[in-house]
KEFIRO-235224 format. One record per atom (N, C-alpha, C): residue number from 1; residue in one letter; atom name; x, y, z. Coordinates in Angstrom, 1 decimal, decimal comma. Example, Ala and Ser with C-alpha at 12.3 -4.5 7.8 and 13.67 -1.06 7.14 Angstrom:
<atoms>
+-----+------+------+--------+--------+--------+
! pos ! code ! site !      u !      v !      w !
+-----+------+------+--------+--------+--------+
!   1 !    a !    N !   13,2 !   -5,7 !    7,8 !
!   1 !    a !   CA !   12,3 !   -4,5 !    7,8 !
!   1 !    a !    C !   13,2 !   -3,3 !    7,8 !
!   2 !    s !    N !   12,8 !   -2,2 !    7,1 !
!   2 !    s !   CA !   13,7 !   -1,1 !    7,1 !
!   2 !    s !    C !   12,9 !    0,0 !    7,9 !
+-----+------+------+--------+--------+--------+
</atoms>
This chain:
<atoms>
+-----+------+------+--------+--------+--------+
! pos ! code ! site !      u !      v !      w !
+-----+------+------+--------+--------+--------+
!   1 !    m !    N !   80,7 ! -246,2 !   39,4 !
!   1 !    m !   CA !   81,6 ! -247,5 !   39,4 !
!   1 !    m !    C !   82,7 ! -247,0 !   40,0 !
!   2 !    q !    N !   83,5 ! -246,3 !   38,7 !
!   2 !    q !   CA !   84,5 ! -245,3 !   39,2 !
!   2 !    q !    C !   85,0 ! -244,9 !   40,6 !
!   3 !    a !    N !   83,8 ! -243,6 !   40,7 !
!   3 !    a !   CA !   84,3 ! -243,0 !   41,8 !
!   3 !    a !    C !   84,2 ! -243,7 !   43,4 !
!   4 !    a !    N !   83,7 ! -244,7 !   43,1 !
!   4 !    a !   CA !   83,6 ! -245,9 !   44,4 !
!   4 !    a !    C !   84,8 ! -246,1 !   44,4 !
!   5 !    l !    N !   85,3 ! -246,9 !   43,8 !
!   5 !    l !   CA !   86,8 ! -247,4 !   43,3 !
!   5 !    l !    C !   88,0 ! -246,7 !   43,5 !
!   6 !    e !    N !   88,1 ! -245,0 !   43,1 !
!   6 !    e !   CA !   88,4 ! -244,3 !   43,2 !
!   6 !    e !    C !   88,7 ! -243,7 !   44,8 !
!   7 !    q !    N !   87,5 ! -243,7 !   45,3 !
!   7 !    q !   CA !   87,1 ! -243,9 !   46,9 !
!   7 !    q !    C !   88,1 ! -244,5 !   47,8 !
!   8 !    i !    N !   87,5 ! -246,0 !   47,3 !
!   8 !    i !   CA !   88,5 ! -246,7 !   48,2 !
!   8 !    i !    C !   90,2 ! -246,9 !   47,8 !
!   9 !    e !    N !   90,0 ! -246,8 !   46,7 !
!   9 !    e !   CA !   92,0 ! -246,6 !   46,6 !
!   9 !    e !    C !   92,4 ! -245,7 !   47,4 !
!  10 !    t !    N !   91,6 ! -244,5 !   47,7 !
!  10 !    t !   CA !   92,2 ! -243,5 !   48,8 !
!  10 !    t !    C !   92,1 ! -243,9 !   49,7 !
!  11 !    k !    N !   90,8 ! -244,5 !   50,8 !
!  11 !    k !   CA !   91,5 ! -245,1 !   51,8 !
!  11 !    k !    C !   92,3 ! -245,6 !   51,8 !
!  12 !    i !    N !   92,6 ! -246,9 !   50,9 !
!  12 !    i !   CA !   93,3 ! -247,2 !   51,0 !
!  12 !    i !    C !   95,0 ! -247,0 !   51,4 !
!  13 !    a !    N !   95,1 ! -245,5 !   50,7 !
!  13 !    a !   CA !   96,5 ! -244,7 !   50,6 !
!  13 !    a !    C !   96,6 ! -244,4 !   52,0 !
!  14 !    y !    N !   95,7 ! -243,9 !   52,3 !
!  14 !    y !   CA !   95,7 ! -242,9 !   53,5 !
!  14 !    y !    C !   96,3 ! -243,8 !   54,9 !
!  15 !    l !    N !   95,0 ! -245,6 !   54,7 !
!  15 !    l !   CA !   95,4 ! -246,3 !   55,9 !
!  15 !    l !    C !   97,1 ! -247,0 !   55,9 !
!  16 !    e !    N !   97,5 ! -246,6 !   54,5 !
!  16 !    e !   CA !   98,8 ! -247,5 !   55,0 !
!  16 !    e !    C !   99,7 ! -246,2 !   54,6 !
!  17 !    r !    N !   99,5 ! -245,3 !   54,5 !
!  17 !    r !   CA !  100,6 ! -243,8 !   55,2 !
!  17 !    r !    C !  100,4 ! -244,2 !   56,8 !
!  18 !    t !    N !   99,3 ! -244,1 !   57,7 !
!  18 !    t !   CA !   98,7 ! -244,1 !   58,8 !
!  18 !    t !    C !   99,5 ! -245,2 !   59,1 !
!  19 !    t !    N !   99,3 ! -246,4 !   58,8 !
!  19 !    t !   CA !  100,3 ! -247,9 !   59,1 !
!  19 !    t !    C !  101,8 ! -247,6 !   59,4 !
!  20 !    v !    N !  102,3 ! -247,0 !   58,4 !
!  20 !    v !   CA !  103,8 ! -246,4 !   58,3 !
!  20 !    v !    C !  104,4 ! -245,6 !   59,4 !
!  21 !    e !    N !  103,5 ! -244,4 !   59,6 !
!  21 !    e !   CA !  103,7 ! -243,5 !   60,8 !
!  21 !    e !    C !  103,5 ! -243,9 !   62,0 !
!  22 !    l !    N !  102,2 ! -245,2 !   62,5 !
!  22 !    l !   CA !  102,3 ! -245,9 !   63,8 !
!  22 !    l !    C !  103,4 ! -246,5 !   64,0 !
!  23 !    s !    N !  103,7 ! -247,8 !   62,9 !
!  23 !    s !   CA !  105,2 ! -248,2 !   63,0 !
!  23 !    s !    C !  105,8 ! -247,5 !   63,4 !
!  24 !    d !    N !  106,6 ! -246,0 !   62,7 !
!  24 !    d !   CA !  107,6 ! -245,4 !   63,0 !
!  24 !    d !    C !  107,5 ! -245,2 !   64,3 !
!  25 !    v !    N !  106,8 ! -244,5 !   65,0 !
!  25 !    v !   CA !  106,3 ! -244,1 !   66,2 !
!  25 !    v !    C !  106,3 ! -245,3 !   67,3 !
!  26 !    v !    N !  106,2 ! -246,2 !   67,0 !
!  26 !    v !   CA !  105,9 ! -247,7 !   68,1 !
!  26 !    v !    C !  107,7 ! -248,3 !   68,0 !
!  27 !    f !    N !  108,1 ! -248,1 !   67,1 !
!  27 !    f !   CA !  109,5 ! -248,1 !   67,3 !
!  27 !    f !    C !  110,4 ! -247,2 !   68,1 !
!  28 !    r !    N !  109,9 ! -245,6 !   67,7 !
!  28 !    r !   CA !  110,8 ! -245,0 !   68,3 !
!  28 !    r !    C !  110,5 ! -245,2 !   70,0 !
!  29 !    q !    N !  109,2 ! -245,6 !   70,1 !
!  29 !    q !   CA !  108,9 ! -245,6 !   71,8 !
!  29 !    q !    C !  109,3 ! -247,2 !   72,4 !
!  30 !    h !    N !  109,7 ! -247,4 !   71,1 !
!  30 !    h !   CA !  110,2 ! -249,1 !   72,0 !
!  30 !    h !    C !  112,2 ! -248,5 !   72,3 !
!  31 !    r !    N !  112,6 ! -248,1 !   71,4 !
!  31 !    r !   CA !  114,3 ! -247,7 !   71,4 !
!  31 !    r !    C !  113,7 ! -246,3 !   72,7 !
!  32 !    d !    N !  113,0 ! -245,5 !   73,3 !
!  32 !    d !   CA !  113,1 ! -245,0 !   74,3 !
!  32 !    d !    C !  113,0 ! -245,9 !   75,6 !
!  33 !    i !    N !  111,8 ! -247,0 !   75,6 !
!  33 !    i !   CA !  111,9 ! -247,9 !   76,2 !
!  33 !    i !    C !  113,2 ! -248,7 !   76,8 !
!  34 !    q !    N !  113,6 ! -249,1 !   75,7 !
!  34 !    q !   CA !  114,8 ! -250,0 !   75,9 !
!  34 !    q !    C !  115,9 ! -249,1 !   76,7 !
!  35 !    t !    N !  115,9 ! -247,6 !   76,2 !
!  35 !    t !   CA !  117,2 ! -246,7 !   77,3 !
!  35 !    t !    C !  116,8 ! -246,5 !   78,4 !
!  36 !    l !    N !  115,4 ! -246,0 !   78,4 !
!  36 !    l !   CA !  114,9 ! -246,1 !   79,5 !
!  36 !    l !    C !  115,1 ! -247,4 !   80,5 !
!  37 !    q !    N !  115,0 ! -248,0 !   80,4 !
!  37 !    q !   CA !  115,1 ! -249,6 !   81,3 !
!  37 !    q !    C !  116,6 ! -249,6 !   81,4 !
!  38 !    a !    N !  117,5 ! -249,4 !   80,4 !
!  38 !    a !   CA !  119,3 ! -249,2 !   80,8 !
!  38 !    a !    C !  119,3 ! -248,3 !   82,1 !
!  39 !    q !    N !  118,9 ! -247,3 !   81,6 !
!  39 !    q !   CA !  119,2 ! -246,0 !   82,6 !
!  39 !    q !    C !  118,6 ! -246,6 !   84,0 !
!  40 !    v !    N !  117,4 ! -247,2 !   84,3 !
!  40 !    v !   CA !  116,9 ! -247,8 !   85,7 !
!  40 !    v !    C !  117,8 ! -249,3 !   85,8 !
!  41 !    n !    N !  118,6 ! -249,9 !   85,2 !
!  41 !    n !   CA !  119,0 ! -250,8 !   86,1 !
!  41 !    n !    C !  120,4 ! -250,2 !   86,3 !
!  42 !    a !    N !  120,9 ! -249,7 !   85,2 !
!  42 !    a !   CA !  122,1 ! -248,9 !   85,7 !
!  42 !    a !    C !  121,8 ! -248,3 !   87,4 !
!  43 !    l !    N !  120,8 ! -247,6 !   87,0 !
!  43 !    l !   CA !  120,9 ! -246,6 !   88,4 !
!  43 !    l !    C !  120,3 ! -247,6 !   90,0 !
!  44 !    q !    N !  119,9 ! -248,8 !   89,7 !
!  44 !    q !   CA !  119,3 ! -249,7 !   90,4 !
!  44 !    q !    C !  120,8 ! -250,5 !   91,2 !
!  45 !    e !    N !  121,6 ! -250,9 !   89,6 !
!  45 !    e !   CA !  122,9 ! -251,0 !   90,1 !
!  45 !    e !    C !  123,8 ! -250,1 !   91,3 !
!  46 !    r !    N !  123,8 ! -249,2 !   90,8 !
!  46 !    r !   CA !  124,4 ! -248,2 !   92,2 !
!  46 !    r !    C !  124,1 ! -248,1 !   93,1 !
!  47 !    l !    N !  122,5 ! -248,0 !   93,2 !
!  47 !    l !   CA !  121,8 ! -248,2 !   94,8 !
!  47 !    l !    C !  122,5 ! -249,2 !   95,1 !
!  48 !    h !    N !  122,4 ! -250,4 !   94,8 !
!  48 !    h !   CA !  122,8 ! -251,9 !   95,3 !
!  48 !    h !    C !  124,0 ! -251,3 !   95,8 !
!  49 !    a !    N !  125,1 ! -251,5 !   95,0 !
!  49 !    a !   CA !  127,0 ! -250,8 !   95,0 !
!  49 !    a !    C !  126,5 ! -250,1 !   96,2 !
!  50 !    v !    N !  126,1 ! -248,7 !   96,4 !
!  50 !    v !   CA !  125,8 ! -247,7 !   97,7 !
!  50 !    v !    C !  125,5 ! -248,4 !   99,0 !
!  51 !    q !    N !  124,6 ! -249,7 !   99,0 !
!  51 !    q !   CA !  124,0 ! -249,7 !  100,1 !
!  51 !    q !    C !  124,8 ! -250,9 !  100,2 !
!  52 !    a !    N !  125,5 ! -251,6 !   99,8 !
!  52 !    a !   CA !  126,4 ! -252,8 !   99,3 !
!  52 !    a !    C !  127,6 ! -252,2 !  100,6 !
!  53 !    q !    N !  127,9 ! -250,9 !   99,9 !
!  53 !    q !   CA !  129,1 ! -250,5 !  101,1 !
!  53 !    q !    C !  128,8 ! -249,5 !  102,3 !
!  54 !    e !    N !  127,6 ! -249,1 !  102,5 !
!  54 !    e !   CA !  127,2 ! -248,5 !  103,8 !
!  54 !    e !    C !  126,8 ! -249,6 !  104,7 !
!  55 !    a !    N !  128,1 ! -248,5 !  105,9 !
!  55 !    a !   CA !  127,2 ! -249,6 !  107,2 !
!  55 !    a !    C !  125,8 ! -249,7 !  107,9 !
!  56 !    p !    N !  125,6 ! -250,5 !  108,6 !
!  56 !    p !   CA !  124,3 ! -250,3 !  108,9 !
!  56 !    p !    C !  124,3 ! -249,1 !  110,3 !
!  57 !    r !    N !  123,1 ! -248,6 !  110,6 !
!  57 !    r !   CA !  123,1 ! -247,8 !  111,2 !
!  57 !    r !    C !  122,8 ! -248,4 !  112,7 !
!  58 !    t !    N !  122,8 ! -247,3 !  113,7 !
!  58 !    t !   CA !  122,6 ! -247,5 !  114,6 !
!  58 !    t !    C !  120,8 ! -247,3 !  115,3 !
!  59 !    p !    N !  120,2 ! -247,6 !  116,3 !
!  59 !    p !   CA !  119,1 ! -246,8 !  116,2 !
!  59 !    p !    C !  119,6 ! -245,0 !  116,8 !
!  60 !    d !    N !  120,9 ! -245,1 !  117,0 !
!  60 !    d !   CA !  121,0 ! -243,7 !  117,4 !
!  60 !    d !    C !  121,4 ! -242,9 !  116,4 !
!  61 !    q !    N !  121,7 ! -243,4 !  115,2 !
!  61 !    q !   CA !  121,8 ! -242,8 !  113,6 !
!  61 !    q !    C !  120,6 ! -242,6 !  113,3 !
!  62 !    e !    N !  119,8 ! -243,2 !  113,4 !
!  62 !    e !   CA !  118,3 ! -243,2 !  112,8 !
!  62 !    e !    C !  117,6 ! -241,7 !  113,0 !
!  63 !    r !    N !  117,4 ! -240,8 !  111,7 !
!  63 !    r !   CA !  116,5 ! -239,5 !  112,1 !
!  63 !    r !    C !  115,2 ! -240,0 !  112,3 !
!  64 !    p !    N !  114,6 ! -239,2 !  113,6 !
!  64 !    p !   CA !  113,3 ! -239,2 !  113,9 !
!  64 !    p !    C !  112,4 ! -239,2 !  112,5 !
!  65 !    p !    N !  111,1 ! -239,4 !  112,5 !
!  65 !    p !   CA !  110,3 ! -239,6 !  111,0 !
!  65 !    p !    C !  110,0 ! -238,1 !  111,0 !
!  66 !    h !    N !  109,7 ! -237,2 !  112,0 !
!  66 !    h !   CA !  109,7 ! -236,2 !  111,3 !
!  66 !    h !    C !  111,0 ! -235,1 !  110,5 !
!  67 !    y !    N !  111,5 ! -235,9 !  110,4 !
!  67 !    y !   CA !  112,4 ! -235,3 !  109,7 !
!  67 !    y !    C !  112,6 ! -235,1 !  108,3 !
+-----+------+------+--------+--------+--------+
</atoms>
């Protein structure tokens, strides 16, 4: 009975450690995702700003599809 109890306690300790490690990984990934989302939003704003400043092109100014 004592050996079985020790085995269960060992498994619980490993599970607790794994849970903490997974929680840390999820937290870091969440932080990274937030950073990447902010970068994408900044790039989208820059792209929209450049597109808003750009004058529309005439058909003569457009490059042919093979370029």
